[in-house]
Residue, then its C-alpha position, 0 to 999 in steps of 0.5 A: m417127697q414129703g417131710d413131716g415137721r411134727k417129728a422135728s425134735g431130738f433124734g426124731r428130727r434126724r430120722a425125719i430128715g433121713e426119711v426124706i432123703n433116703e425113704p422110710g427108715g432112712y439115715f443121712g449121717r450125724n451132721l449137716d455136712a452129711l446131709d449136704d453130701c447125701l444131696c450131692g448124689g451117689w446114694g439117697a435122693t438125688a436132686p433135683f426133687t421137690l420136698h413137700w414139708d408138712s407141718s413146717a410151721e411146727a418144725r420152724e418152732r422146734l428147729v430154733e437152735r443156732v448153728p454155725a454156717g461158715d462165718r455166720e450163725l443161722v437158725l437150724f430151720d433156715l440152714l436146712l432150707e439153705i442147704f436144700e436150695e443150694r443142692g437143687v431141692n425145691v421146698i414147699l412149706r405146708 
């Protein structure tokens, strides 16, 4: 599967992630818990799979807001990588 970091802002960010999980025009929900649910199977892409994240450096620059992650806070880009890893998605940053 392939993602494009140039789309990593605003609503385009959710759509870009949704397309990685659920194909073009895809949708994964309104929050990161929904993304996590998608990766558990039942609908959308089922891990394990490999995500080739094009323009990932640009995505890293755009996804800088800090978000809660349990008892800590992470930069959104890092949290996405963590969620993917925990659910068996191999991410190749390009």
